[in-house]
Backbone bond lengths (Angstrom), bond angles and torsions (degrees), N, CA, C in turn:
res aa  C-N    CA-C-N  psi(-1)  N-CA   C-N-CA  omega(-1)  CA-C   N-CA-C  phi
1 M - - - 1.465 - - 1.537 109.67 -
2 N 1.344 115.36 134.13 1.468 119.98 179.44 1.563 109.31 -63.52
3 P 1.355 117.13 117.53 1.486 118.89 -174.59 1.529 113.28 -61.72
4 D 1.322 118.52 -26.14 1.464 120.90 -178.82 1.551 111.85 -77.10
5 L 1.326 115.05 -23.19 1.489 119.30 -178.79 1.521 112.18 -102.36
6 K 1.322 118.17 -11.43 1.442 121.34 -178.64 1.543 111.66 -60.05
7 P 1.361 120.28 -41.09 1.445 120.51 178.63 1.532 111.88 -61.91
8 V 1.329 117.27 -32.32 1.455 120.44 178.34 1.525 111.17 -63.58
9 L 1.316 116.56 -47.66 1.460 122.62 179.41 1.530 109.89 -63.25
10 S 1.354 116.53 -40.66 1.445 120.57 178.69 1.534 111.43 -61.00
11 A 1.326 115.93 -42.51 1.483 120.31 -179.82 1.533 109.73 -65.83
12 L 1.318 116.97 -41.89 1.477 120.59 178.25 1.524 110.60 -64.09
13 A 1.340 117.35 -41.89 1.450 121.97 -178.01 1.535 111.16 -65.65
14 G 1.320 116.85 -24.60 1.445 119.23 176.61 1.523 114.07 -75.72
15 I 1.330 115.71 -14.42 1.471 121.44 179.79 1.549 110.33 -102.18
16 V 1.320 116.11 -49.72 1.474 122.49 179.54 1.542 106.61 -104.27
17 L 1.319 117.05 105.77 1.446 122.21 -168.13 1.532 110.78 -87.15
18 G 1.348 114.46 140.57 1.444 120.57 171.27 1.523 116.46 70.38
19 K 1.322 116.90 19.67 1.478 120.98 -177.66 1.550 110.74 -128.77
20 E 1.323 115.45 47.24 1.457 120.62 -173.49 1.550 111.65 -58.45
21 R 1.324 116.92 -44.97 1.473 118.68 -178.15 1.495 111.45 -64.24
22 Q 1.342 117.46 -45.84 1.485 120.78 177.40 1.512 112.33 -59.35
23 L 1.342 116.78 -40.56 1.440 120.06 179.78 1.535 110.14 -64.37
24 K 1.317 116.72 -39.16 1.456 121.02 -177.94 1.532 109.30 -68.57
25 L 1.338 117.00 -39.07 1.472 119.96 176.92 1.507 110.43 -65.22
26 A 1.324 117.84 -42.61 1.457 121.81 -179.44 1.542 110.06 -62.05
27 L 1.339 116.04 -42.32 1.453 119.24 179.38 1.556 109.81 -67.19
28 A 1.307 117.18 -40.01 1.486 120.08 176.98 1.527 110.21 -61.59
29 C 1.319 117.31 -37.13 1.470 120.35 177.75 1.513 111.55 -62.71
30 L 1.296 116.79 -42.11 1.467 122.13 178.16 1.509 111.02 -66.93
31 L 1.314 117.49 -41.90 1.490 121.49 -179.65 1.543 109.76 -66.08
32 A 1.314 116.71 -32.55 1.473 119.50 -178.94 1.538 111.92 -84.31
33 R 1.342 117.31 6.41 1.459 124.03 178.77 1.545 111.52 61.24
34 G 1.327 114.89 36.22 1.439 121.83 175.94 1.507 111.93 -100.14
35 H 1.331 116.36 -171.68 1.452 122.55 176.11 1.520 107.99 -126.68
36 L 1.325 115.23 153.47 1.490 120.13 -168.08 1.521 109.87 -119.85
37 L 1.312 114.89 133.98 1.465 123.75 175.40 1.525 107.92 -111.84
38 I 1.316 117.49 123.53 1.475 120.32 177.80 1.512 107.80 -116.08
39 E 1.344 115.30 117.53 1.466 120.43 -176.42 1.539 107.73 -110.87
40 D 1.293 117.31 119.90 1.470 119.24 179.34 1.547 109.04 -171.73
41 V 1.296 115.37 171.10 1.441 121.31 179.15 1.549 107.66 -71.28
42 P 1.352 118.74 157.64 1.435 122.08 179.10 1.551 111.06 -61.57
43 G 1.355 114.26 146.52 1.447 119.15 169.25 1.500 116.09 90.54
44 V 1.329 120.96 12.75 1.465 120.83 -179.37 1.518 112.75 -105.11
45 G 1.363 118.81 3.91 1.428 120.18 173.53 1.532 116.91 108.96
46 K 1.333 116.41 18.49 1.468 119.10 -176.74 1.549 109.57 -67.12
47 T 1.307 117.84 -47.20 1.461 121.45 -178.11 1.536 108.65 -67.52
48 T 1.287 117.89 -38.22 1.475 121.82 178.73 1.487 111.56 -60.12
49 L 1.325 117.35 -43.33 1.468 121.50 177.44 1.509 111.58 -60.40
50 A 1.323 118.09 -46.42 1.471 122.22 -178.56 1.560 110.69 -59.98
51 L 1.332 115.08 -45.73 1.455 119.22 -179.31 1.489 112.00 -68.38
52 A 1.355 117.35 -37.48 1.472 119.45 177.78 1.522 112.08 -63.92
53 L 1.335 116.41 -38.71 1.486 118.62 178.32 1.523 110.50 -62.84
54 A 1.311 116.48 -37.35 1.498 117.96 177.42 1.510 111.16 -68.26
55 R 1.312 116.41 -42.07 1.440 120.89 -175.88 1.528 113.26 -64.74
56 V 1.324 117.06 -41.32 1.480 117.84 -175.17 1.515 113.10 -68.35
57 F 1.339 117.65 -18.63 1.468 121.58 175.63 1.544 112.24 -107.87
58 G 1.309 118.15 1.82 1.439 121.62 -179.16 1.506 113.32 64.71
59 L 1.323 117.73 38.88 1.443 122.88 -175.59 1.551 110.70 -94.77
60 H 1.309 115.40 150.04 1.471 120.13 177.51 1.524 109.73 -74.35
61 F 1.298 115.91 129.34 1.490 123.06 -170.71 1.487 109.94 -119.06
62 Q 1.351 115.66 137.42 1.471 121.09 171.95 1.514 109.29 -136.57
63 R 1.314 115.16 136.87 1.450 122.30 179.06 1.511 110.73 -108.53
64 V 1.311 117.78 130.51 1.468 122.22 177.21 1.518 107.47 -119.02
65 Q 1.315 116.76 120.29 1.464 121.87 177.34 1.522 107.29 -85.17
66 F 1.315 116.10 112.90 1.484 121.59 179.11 1.514 108.72 -78.66
67 T 1.312 115.86 126.78 1.453 122.54 176.10 1.531 109.22 -135.06
68 S 1.320 115.72 171.64 1.459 119.26 -175.32 1.530 113.49 -65.31
69 D 1.370 117.62 -24.55 1.450 120.33 -178.11 1.560 112.33 -101.75
70 L 1.332 117.55 9.34 1.439 120.01 179.53 1.543 109.69 -70.33
71 L 1.331 118.80 137.07 1.455 123.51 -178.45 1.521 110.56 -105.96
72 P 1.356 119.06 156.24 1.454 120.94 177.08 1.528 112.51 -54.45
73 A 1.337 116.40 -37.79 1.470 119.76 -177.62 1.541 110.72 -66.20
74 D 1.317 118.06 -24.71 1.463 120.87 178.07 1.510 110.76 -67.74
75 I 1.326 117.08 -19.71 1.449 122.31 -178.64 1.555 110.74 -100.54
76 L 1.326 115.10 -47.48 1.451 122.09 -172.39 1.560 111.96 -83.52
77 G 1.318 116.60 -35.60 1.443 121.21 -172.32 1.513 110.94 111.02
78 M 1.325 116.67 176.34 1.474 118.93 -177.95 1.535 107.99 -155.49
79 S 1.358 113.54 163.36 1.451 121.01 177.38 1.521 108.11 -95.98
80 I 1.335 118.41 128.55 1.442 125.16 -177.94 1.529 109.19 -119.11
81 Y 1.315 115.62 133.38 1.453 120.31 -179.96 1.535 110.06 -73.68
82 E 1.337 114.13 130.25 1.458 119.55 179.43 1.544 107.13 -114.68
83 P 1.335 115.94 111.71 1.473 119.41 -174.46 1.515 112.92 -61.60
84 G 1.336 118.00 -34.02 1.469 121.11 -177.73 1.521 110.30 -62.84
85 A 1.321 118.93 -37.50 1.432 123.85 -178.21 1.520 110.88 -96.18
86 S 1.323 117.18 -5.80 1.486 123.27 -176.68 1.551 110.81 49.71
87 S 1.304 115.11 42.20 1.484 119.16 179.16 1.515 109.77 -156.27
88 F 1.320 113.37 168.28 1.479 118.52 176.70 1.525 108.95 -91.76
89 R 1.326 115.32 142.18 1.456 121.15 175.35 1.505 109.95 -124.86
90 F 1.353 115.11 132.75 1.432 119.18 -177.22 1.540 109.38 -78.70
91 H 1.323 115.60 131.55 1.464 122.23 176.02 1.511 107.54 -109.19
92 A 1.325 115.84 111.33 1.465 120.62 -174.32 1.515 110.97 -66.31
93 G 1.341 115.38 141.52 1.462 121.43 176.81 1.516 111.08 -87.86
94 P 1.302 117.07 -179.66 1.489 121.84 -177.91 1.522 114.31 -62.44
95 V 1.346 118.04 -17.45 1.461 120.09 -179.10 1.544 110.09 -66.31
96 F 1.335 118.84 -16.43 1.443 121.37 178.08 1.519 109.12 -86.09
97 S 1.298 116.31 57.00 1.470 124.41 177.79 1.514 108.56 -134.53
98 E 1.326 116.04 159.62 1.492 119.57 -179.68 1.498 112.06 -72.14
99 V 1.331 116.95 -37.78 1.486 121.21 175.36 1.507 107.69 -125.20
100 V 1.302 116.75 124.16 1.459 121.54 -178.13 1.527 107.06 -119.77
101 L 1.318 115.57 121.34 1.455 121.10 175.70 1.529 109.81 -96.73
102 A 1.316 116.62 108.85 1.477 122.01 175.50 1.532 106.52 -91.12
103 D 1.304 116.07 91.09 1.457 121.61 -171.08 1.532 111.08 -82.06
104 E 1.301 116.16 126.83 1.468 124.41 -177.45 1.523 110.04 54.84
105 I 1.328 115.83 55.32 1.460 121.43 -174.21 1.512 112.42 -58.57
106 N 1.300 118.59 -30.23 1.458 120.26 -175.52 1.547 112.77 -84.89
107 R 1.330 117.29 10.86 1.443 120.38 169.88 1.524 112.82 -93.82
108 A 1.350 115.99 -8.08 1.453 120.01 177.77 1.526 109.73 -92.83
109 S 1.337 115.74 163.50 1.451 119.60 -179.12 1.536 110.87 -71.35
110 P 1.323 119.50 157.36 1.442 121.19 177.90 1.527 114.00 -54.13
111 K 1.323 116.92 -36.35 1.476 120.48 178.25 1.532 110.65 -60.44
112 T 1.296 116.87 -43.47 1.488 119.62 -179.47 1.518 110.27 -73.02
113 Q 1.330 118.26 -38.59 1.460 120.27 175.21 1.521 111.25 -55.64
114 S 1.338 115.77 -43.57 1.461 119.84 -175.59 1.532 112.91 -68.93
115 A 1.336 117.27 -13.74 1.465 120.12 177.92 1.533 111.51 -62.23
116 L 1.302 117.17 -23.10 1.454 120.50 -179.99 1.519 112.64 -84.72
117 L 1.321 119.40 -10.68 1.452 120.98 -170.07 1.552 111.38 -59.48
118 E 1.329 116.44 -52.79 1.471 119.26 -177.77 1.541 109.92 -64.00
119 A 1.331 117.10 -40.48 1.442 121.12 -178.45 1.509 110.64 -61.13
120 M 1.325 118.92 -43.01 1.424 122.62 -176.52 1.509 113.25 -75.56
121 E 1.312 116.74 -35.21 1.479 119.76 -178.00 1.527 112.02 -85.33
122 E 1.332 116.76 -44.90 1.490 120.38 -172.26 1.520 112.12 -102.00
123 R 1.357 117.57 -10.72 1.459 123.04 -177.18 1.539 109.96 56.47
124 Q 1.304 113.77 43.88 1.453 121.29 176.42 1.536 109.55 -156.55
125 V 1.333 115.54 163.43 1.446 120.67 -179.48 1.539 107.22 -131.30
126 T 1.304 116.30 133.74 1.466 121.48 178.86 1.534 108.06 -111.79
127 S 1.325 116.21 120.44 1.453 122.94 179.26 1.511 109.84 -139.61
128 D 1.337 116.83 133.43 1.441 122.81 -178.05 1.559 111.07 54.11
129 G 1.297 116.31 36.05 1.452 120.68 178.43 1.497 116.22 76.41
130 I 1.298 117.42 5.82 1.506 123.50 179.85 1.512 108.62 -113.90
131 T 1.338 115.48 130.11 1.448 121.30 179.11 1.506 109.55 -97.11
132 R 1.328 116.48 128.37 1.444 122.28 -178.08 1.530 109.88 -119.79
133 T 1.327 117.83 129.66 1.441 122.25 -176.85 1.497 110.77 -77.86
134 L 1.325 116.61 140.60 1.466 121.58 177.34 1.526 110.37 -85.58
135 P 1.324 117.03 164.53 1.475 119.24 -179.00 1.511 112.97 -62.29
136 D 1.319 116.04 161.88 1.456 122.48 173.67 1.528 108.27 -128.11
137 P 1.326 118.72 117.28 1.453 128.16 7.40 1.550 113.20 -74.89
138 F 1.316 116.75 159.24 1.436 122.97 174.73 1.517 107.75 -134.29
139 F 1.340 116.27 118.48 1.459 122.83 -171.51 1.513 109.93 -134.90
140 V 1.303 117.14 119.22 1.473 121.87 176.76 1.508 108.86 -100.74
141 V 1.325 116.14 124.88 1.447 122.70 171.92 1.551 106.20 -112.40
142 A 1.319 115.89 114.51 1.466 118.15 -179.90 1.546 108.49 -110.58
143 T 1.274 116.61 140.68 1.461 121.74 174.83 1.539 106.88 -113.23
144 Q 1.327 113.50 146.31 1.458 117.45 174.83 1.509 109.12 -142.50
145 N 1.313 115.39 146.55 1.437 122.28 177.12 1.525 108.64 -83.28
146 P 1.320 118.32 155.47 1.495 120.38 177.12 1.520 110.30 -52.55
147 G 1.330 115.98 142.71 1.460 122.58 -171.65 1.506 112.49 -62.92
148 E 1.339 117.44 -24.57 1.460 118.66 -178.44 1.532 112.69 -74.51
149 Q 1.353 118.02 -9.84 1.450 118.23 -179.76 1.544 111.61 -75.68
150 I 1.344 115.36 151.83 1.447 120.84 -174.62 1.532 110.38 -67.53
151 G 1.335 116.34 140.34 1.462 121.47 173.69 1.516 114.42 82.87
152 T 1.329 117.89 28.47 1.452 120.83 178.93 1.528 111.22 -114.68
153 Y 1.331 116.07 149.42 1.443 122.67 176.08 1.541 106.89 -116.36
154 E 1.286 116.12 123.99 1.459 118.99 -179.16 1.535 112.02 -62.87
155 L 1.343 116.17 132.99 1.468 118.56 179.41 1.534 109.43 -68.91
156 P 1.302 118.85 134.70 1.454 121.06 175.91 1.498 112.51 -71.20
157 E 1.337 116.83 161.16 1.463 121.92 -174.86 1.546 110.56 -59.64
158 S 1.365 115.72 -38.22 1.456 118.75 -179.26 1.516 112.69 -61.92
159 Q 1.355 115.50 -34.37 1.437 119.86 177.25 1.507 112.46 -75.42
160 L 1.317 117.10 -42.06 1.461 121.22 177.70 1.513 111.96 -59.53
161 D 1.333 116.07 -36.00 1.439 119.73 -176.61 1.527 112.73 -67.39
162 R 1.331 116.04 -19.50 1.483 118.50 177.85 1.511 113.33 -75.29
163 F 1.315 117.64 -13.03 1.460 120.94 177.65 1.529 109.50 -91.42
164 L 1.291 116.26 126.94 1.469 119.91 180.00 1.554 108.28 -67.66
165 M 1.323 116.76 -41.75 1.476 119.53 -176.52 1.550 109.83 -134.77
166 R 1.321 112.76 156.64 1.477 121.27 168.77 1.524 106.95 -126.07
167 L 1.332 114.91 129.74 1.462 120.13 178.89 1.507 110.54 -124.65
168 S 1.329 114.62 161.64 1.456 123.00 169.59 1.510 106.95 -131.04
169 L 1.330 117.15 129.44 1.466 120.54 -178.96 1.537 110.71 -81.25
170 G 1.321 116.79 -40.61 1.456 120.12 -176.41 1.507 114.15 71.15
171 Y 1.310 115.59 175.82 1.460 119.53 179.26 1.511 111.24 -73.54
172 P 1.321 119.34 150.12 1.478 121.49 -179.60 1.517 111.43 -70.24
173 S 1.322 116.66 159.31 1.457 121.00 172.99 1.526 108.98 -69.12
174 R 1.313 116.35 169.20 1.476 121.38 -178.03 1.517 109.66 -58.94
175 D 1.342 118.97 -47.06 1.447 122.01 -177.12 1.548 110.38 -66.47
176 A 1.354 116.28 -40.77 1.452 118.35 -179.80 1.504 112.26 -66.71
177 E 1.337 115.93 -37.00 1.470 118.46 179.18 1.516 112.06 -70.39
178 R 1.314 117.53 -33.67 1.450 121.03 175.41 1.519 110.59 -63.00
179 A 1.381 114.63 -43.39 1.460 118.47 178.25 1.530 110.94 -64.22
180 L 1.328 117.78 -38.24 1.476 120.77 178.63 1.529 111.01 -61.72
181 L 1.301 115.84 -37.70 1.481 120.92 -178.08 1.513 112.01 -74.27
182 N 1.338 115.81 -28.39 1.463 120.08 -177.02 1.525 113.98 -94.61
183 D 1.352 116.13 -27.55 1.471 120.02 -178.20 1.508 111.83 -75.92
184 P 1.336 116.27 171.31 1.495 119.47 170.52 1.497 110.57 -62.36
185 E 1.340 115.80 161.52 1.445 119.28 177.97 1.534 112.58 -57.73
186 R 1.337 115.35 145.81 1.478 118.34 -178.12 1.523 112.79 -60.12
187 R 1.332 116.22 -34.58 1.463 120.38 -178.91 1.562 110.45 -65.83
188 D 1.330 116.23 -31.27 1.442 120.16 177.49 1.520 110.38 -72.07
189 L 1.371 115.58 -40.18 1.456 118.56 178.35 1.535 110.59 -68.20
190 L 1.329 116.49 -35.36 1.480 118.48 179.35 1.519 109.90 -66.31
191 A 1.348 117.10 -37.41 1.455 120.48 -179.05 1.542 110.50 -61.82
192 G 1.309 117.21 -29.39 1.472 120.89 -178.94 1.529 112.70 -96.13
193 L 1.326 117.66 3.69 1.484 120.74 -179.75 1.508 111.24 -78.21
194 S 1.299 117.46 115.95 1.469 122.88 -178.94 1.529 109.40 -92.35
195 P 1.328 116.87 152.47 1.491 118.52 178.34 1.531 110.34 -62.08
196 V 1.331 115.37 138.68 1.454 121.59 177.54 1.525 110.98 -93.22
197 L 1.353 113.81 -38.52 1.464 120.99 176.25 1.544 107.98 -131.58
198 S 1.303 117.91 162.17 1.454 121.75 179.74 1.532 111.35 -91.60
199 A 1.318 115.95 168.73 1.457 120.47 175.67 1.533 110.91 -62.24
200 A 1.342 115.71 -35.89 1.466 119.13 178.58 1.541 111.43 -64.68
201 Q 1.319 115.75 -38.89 1.460 119.40 177.88 1.517 110.52 -67.65
202 L 1.321 116.66 -37.04 1.465 119.85 177.17 1.534 109.62 -62.82
203 R 1.309 117.28 -43.25 1.485 119.75 179.08 1.527 109.94 -63.23
204 S 1.314 118.69 -35.72 1.447 122.76 175.99 1.505 111.24 -62.42
205 F 1.317 117.40 -44.64 1.454 120.70 178.90 1.542 111.07 -65.61
206 Q 1.343 115.92 -36.74 1.453 118.95 178.12 1.530 110.79 -63.58
207 Q 1.333 117.30 -35.58 1.446 120.22 175.71 1.532 110.92 -69.28
208 Q 1.309 116.69 -38.10 1.469 120.97 178.63 1.532 110.84 -61.66
209 V 1.331 117.59 -34.77 1.449 120.64 -179.54 1.540 110.72 -59.32
210 K 1.340 116.07 -37.76 1.458 119.75 -178.88 1.530 111.67 -66.96
211 A 1.331 116.33 -24.06 1.480 121.01 -176.92 1.541 111.97 -89.09
212 I 1.335 119.01 -5.32 1.470 120.61 178.50 1.531 109.18 -66.32
213 R 1.312 116.81 129.25 1.466 121.48 -173.29 1.514 112.45 -73.49
214 T 1.326 116.86 142.51 1.463 123.45 171.06 1.526 107.48 -124.25
215 S 1.304 116.42 112.15 1.477 121.84 -177.42 1.505 111.79 -71.91
216 P 1.344 118.46 159.04 1.447 121.35 175.03 1.506 111.57 -54.60
217 A 1.338 119.54 -38.97 1.468 122.02 -178.81 1.537 109.62 -65.04
218 L 1.330 116.87 -37.77 1.473 121.25 177.12 1.495 111.81 -63.37
219 I 1.354 115.15 -43.28 1.458 120.08 178.28 1.518 110.13 -63.48
220 D 1.318 118.17 -37.04 1.468 121.18 175.82 1.513 110.78 -59.91
221 Y 1.333 115.95 -43.24 1.468 120.41 -179.76 1.540 110.18 -65.59
222 L 1.301 116.23 -41.27 1.463 120.55 178.13 1.516 110.98 -62.33
223 M 1.331 117.11 -42.48 1.463 120.21 179.67 1.514 110.78 -67.81
224 A 1.337 118.91 -32.79 1.427 122.53 177.73 1.542 110.42 -65.25
225 L 1.325 115.96 -39.59 1.464 119.19 176.78 1.512 112.82 -66.05
226 L 1.359 115.34 -40.32 1.441 118.95 176.94 1.552 111.72 -62.44
227 R 1.312 114.22 -43.02 1.472 119.51 -179.42 1.539 109.72 -63.71
228 A 1.328 116.80 -38.28 1.455 120.09 -179.01 1.522 112.42 -63.89
229 T 1.336 116.10 -34.63 1.477 118.70 178.05 1.530 109.58 -68.60
230 R 1.329 116.99 -35.83 1.476 121.29 -177.28 1.498 112.14 -73.52
231 E 1.326 117.81 -21.47 1.475 122.19 -176.39 1.540 110.81 -105.38
232 H 1.343 117.59 -2.45 1.449 119.65 -175.04 1.497 111.90 -68.23
233 R 1.322 117.10 134.00 1.474 122.75 -171.20 1.505 113.25 -65.79
234 T 1.322 119.16 -24.62 1.474 120.61 -173.68 1.525 113.63 -100.72
235 L 1.324 117.46 0.12 1.463 120.34 -177.77 1.538 112.81 -103.56
236 K 1.324 115.28 139.23 1.456 119.00 177.39 1.539 111.34 -67.08
237 H 1.294 115.80 -40.42 1.474 122.03 176.75 1.516 108.31 -152.20
238 G 1.331 114.92 160.60 1.471 119.71 -177.34 1.518 110.53 -98.11
239 L 1.307 114.64 -166.37 1.465 122.33 -177.05 1.529 110.35 -77.32
240 S 1.312 117.43 140.32 1.436 122.94 -178.75 1.532 110.28 -83.66
241 P 1.322 117.89 168.86 1.486 120.44 174.76 1.541 111.45 -57.90
242 R 1.348 117.55 -36.37 1.443 118.43 177.07 1.537 112.34 -63.10
243 A 1.325 115.96 -37.37 1.451 119.74 175.75 1.548 110.33 -64.65
244 G 1.346 115.23 -34.71 1.460 118.12 176.50 1.548 112.33 -62.32
245 L 1.340 114.93 -40.96 1.463 118.74 176.27 1.541 111.35 -66.24
246 A 1.320 116.92 -35.14 1.462 120.18 177.42 1.520 110.11 -63.99
247 L 1.352 116.66 -42.37 1.472 120.47 178.15 1.530 110.30 -61.18
248 K 1.302 115.55 -42.94 1.477 118.63 -178.93 1.521 111.21 -62.39
249 H 1.328 116.40 -46.59 1.468 121.19 -178.23 1.546 109.59 -63.28
250 A 1.329 117.77 -43.69 1.444 121.24 -178.74 1.523 110.41 -64.61
251 A 1.341 117.30 -39.49 1.454 120.66 -179.53 1.544 109.77 -68.69
252 Q 1.317 117.74 -36.52 1.474 120.81 174.16 1.511 111.69 -62.17
253 A 1.338 117.50 -40.95 1.462 119.67 177.49 1.510 112.79 -66.78
254 W 1.334 116.22 -37.33 1.464 119.64 177.48 1.527 110.70 -65.69
255 A 1.349 116.26 -40.04 1.467 120.08 177.48 1.500 110.42 -62.16
256 L 1.337 118.60 -40.55 1.465 120.90 178.39 1.514 110.62 -63.25
257 L 1.329 117.73 -40.61 1.457 121.53 177.66 1.521 110.64 -60.95
258 E 1.347 116.09 -35.82 1.443 120.81 -179.98 1.512 113.15 -81.30
259 G 1.322 116.42 -2.82 1.472 119.80 177.41 1.519 114.86 81.51
260 R 1.357 116.47 22.54 1.452 121.24 -179.81 1.517 110.79 -103.17
261 S 1.321 116.92 152.60 1.446 121.83 178.53 1.537 112.12 -96.10
262 G 1.302 116.31 -4.41 1.454 120.70 177.07 1.533 110.69 -143.88
263 V 1.330 115.16 154.38 1.477 120.92 -178.65 1.536 110.71 -81.20
264 I 1.310 116.78 135.02 1.435 122.80 173.34 1.531 108.90 -112.78
265 P 1.319 118.70 162.50 1.470 119.15 -178.74 1.552 115.60 -54.76
266 E 1.332 115.41 -32.46 1.459 120.29 179.41 1.558 110.36 -62.47
267 D 1.333 116.98 -33.38 1.450 119.35 177.99 1.529 111.06 -66.09
268 L 1.297 117.05 -41.95 1.447 124.05 178.11 1.524 109.93 -63.28
269 Q 1.309 115.52 -43.65 1.481 120.70 -179.32 1.521 110.15 -65.10
270 A 1.312 118.46 -35.74 1.449 122.61 -176.04 1.532 111.35 -66.10
271 V 1.325 117.81 -33.26 1.472 119.93 -176.45 1.529 113.49 -102.54
272 F 1.333 117.90 -8.73 1.475 121.93 -168.31 1.537 111.09 -56.88
273 A 1.329 119.20 -52.55 1.438 120.65 -172.91 1.548 111.51 -65.60
274 S 1.346 116.86 -38.06 1.458 119.86 -178.89 1.544 112.57 -70.47
275 V 1.326 115.74 -29.84 1.470 119.69 178.80 1.525 110.60 -85.96
276 A 1.322 117.55 -33.77 1.498 118.56 -170.62 1.535 112.90 -93.33
277 S 1.339 117.48 -31.99 1.510 117.17 -166.23 1.505 114.01 -59.63
278 H 1.354 119.20 -40.54 1.439 119.52 -178.13 1.521 113.04 -78.93
279 R 1.327 117.24 -4.14 1.455 120.93 176.54 1.554 111.33 -100.67
280 L 1.306 117.56 -4.14 1.441 122.82 -178.84 1.511 110.79 -99.09
281 S 1.300 117.40 132.36 1.459 121.93 -179.49 1.537 108.56 -120.55
282 A 1.308 116.19 115.16 1.453 121.53 -177.48 1.530 110.13 -80.92
283 I 1.340 114.19 149.41 1.468 120.18 177.07 1.502 111.28 -62.73
284 E 1.350 115.82 -43.22 1.459 121.88 173.72 1.530 105.74 -112.83
285 R 1.350 114.17 150.45 1.450 119.25 -177.18 1.524 110.41 -58.08
286 G 1.293 116.77 128.14 1.455 121.37 -178.06 1.512 109.27 -164.67
287 D 1.308 116.04 177.71 1.458 122.16 -179.67 1.532 110.02 -86.91
288 A 1.303 116.69 109.41 1.451 120.39 -177.48 1.524 112.77 -65.32
289 R 1.350 115.36 -26.57 1.450 118.84 178.67 1.535 110.90 -66.62
290 L 1.345 115.46 -37.22 1.475 118.63 178.04 1.543 109.80 -65.92
291 I 1.319 115.85 -36.93 1.442 120.08 178.36 1.550 110.47 -65.29
292 A 1.363 114.85 -41.25 1.449 119.53 177.58 1.532 111.03 -61.36
293 D 1.319 116.29 -41.63 1.486 119.21 176.81 1.512 111.04 -64.77
294 E 1.319 117.28 -37.70 1.483 120.95 178.62 1.548 110.11 -63.25
295 I 1.326 116.95 -41.28 1.452 120.76 179.57 1.520 110.16 -66.26
296 L 1.304 118.07 -42.25 1.468 120.52 177.25 1.530 111.46 -58.45
297 A 1.333 116.86 -41.82 1.449 120.45 -178.29 1.535 111.60 -70.80
298 A 1.329 116.96 -26.64 1.464 120.15 -175.43 1.523 113.58 -86.71
299 V 1.351 117.53 -28.66 1.462 120.17 -176.82 1.502 111.04 -87.44
300 A 1.322 114.26 121.64 1.482 118.33 -179.83 1.525 110.73 -78.62
301 I 1.318 115.66 148.69 1.466 121.66 173.87 1.496 110.71 -71.73
302 P 1.277 121.62 121.18 1.483 123.13 -178.85 1.541 112.33 -56.61
């Protein structure tokens, strides 16, 4: 474990109990400069995780509650005419924050969902013909309820592809739930959570991720996994080249967390399901994560 990042995980584990692997994946997603989608039932700690990630790095946090009547301007901002200045002035929306929580993103209309596309991909917002750069770091954590719940709009593939990872927290273990019931409220613990590292240190780690080595043999293994998704009998289509880059970046971030200077196959295996599952579309309705696990088991390490 990277000794410089171990205190960050320890601080997160003190807030979100019994979810060490999910916390590590979420941190790897942030280090890889990706965006995170958390899909789960209400009340299992999705919002708490997003706020804790912001707090441990001292990042500016904004939460947007997605609803059916939410408009793109409510997220991006808008230009308002000011009579005193006889001109329009742009009022930035909550997307101009270092960590943005898009809470219950699939309760908003597709038009509003798509307002985040440019921001997530290009890290900028264009309004009234003017392009405005978003903060650095810029990290979107979106939560969504299971699709079978009433009042949800399924995220299109183009939107899903903007998320580096998809996670599910699930219900806590028996011991973790007992601790939750006996400990102070999570919101009280969050209020007392001090930054462990600074935003500048986070940016430094994000640069270090890019320098993590990927050997030719590792790239061969990655390409074999991509090919296996494209040839799998139950999938409509496999992973794209952009998904391959996402896998590489996530594996580099995992290697950095583990304190390694180069990616090994185990790093790629650790992130594969979280990066691949929401990008895989089965011919018949099924669990894409199980298919991802099946592909991992079938593809031999070169």
